[in-house]
Every structure is written in C-alpha cells, then in structure tokens.
N, C-alpha and C positions, 0 to 999 in steps of 0.2 A: 178746599185744596185737595188735590189727588196726590197720593204718594207716588214718587217716581223711583223705581228700583231698577237701575240699569242692569241688563242681562250680563254685561261684562263685569259688573261689580266695581268699576272704576269711575263711574259718573260723578260729576260735580253737582249735577242737579239732584235735589232731594224731593221736590214737590212742584206741582204745576196746576194751573187752572186756565181756562180760556173761554172766550166768547166769540161772537161772529168776526170781530176785527182785531183781536188781541190775544196774546198769550202771556201769562205771568209765570216766570220760573223762579223758584227759590233754590239757592245754591247752598253748599255745605256750610258756608259762613252765616247762614240764616238770613241773607239779604235777598229780597225779592226784586226782580227786574221785570218790567212790563215792556213788551215789544208790540208795536201796533202796525196796522196796515198803513196808517198815515206816514210812518217813517220807513217802512219796508214794503216790498211788493206783497200782494196777496199770496203769491206762490211761496214766498219765504215763510210767511206766517203759517200757511197750510202745511208746509213741509215740517215745520217745528211741531205742529199739532200731531202730525202723523208719527213722528219720532216719539213724542210724549205718549201717545196712546199705545204704541207698540213697545214701549219700555226699552228702547235701544237707540243709541246714536244721537241723542239730543245734545249732550255736552259737546261731542265731536262736531256736530253740525254748527253749533254756536261758535265754537273756537275757529272753525275753518271759514265760516261765512261772515262772522262779525256783524250780525244784524244790529241796527241802531235801536237803543231802548229809550222809551218815553220817560220812564221814571225809575229811580232806584230808591226804594222806600226806606 
C-alpha cells in the first residue's frame, strides 16, 4: 500500500494500491474499497490512479463521480 497524503490535507483516502485494472483505496475509517475496470470505465480507473499518484483530488473525484466498487474488505 502507498500512503496517500492529500495536498489539501482534507482527504478521506489514506492509502492506495493499484494494478492494471483496479485501484484499492483505504479511507480514514481503515476500510479498503476496490474499484475495477469491470464495474467502471478504464478512463475512470485511470483518472483515480492519476489523482492517487499526484496526491491530490482523489477523495473529491470519488465523491463527485461515485465509481462502483467491487469489494469493501
């Protein structure tokens, strides 16, 4: 897992990891959610990866776009 430190300091996501067709985000409540290409477009997943790697806007993107998640661990 990679630590996610939002530049704004207000992010709900605290960690993430991803592969070719998924991204898993861990939120402040320590619950991980896995988002996949099977449930979302590849563009959505790639946008989430972009926000994660750049450490900005991931929580906002999730809140605004409401991507479907495969599992809540």
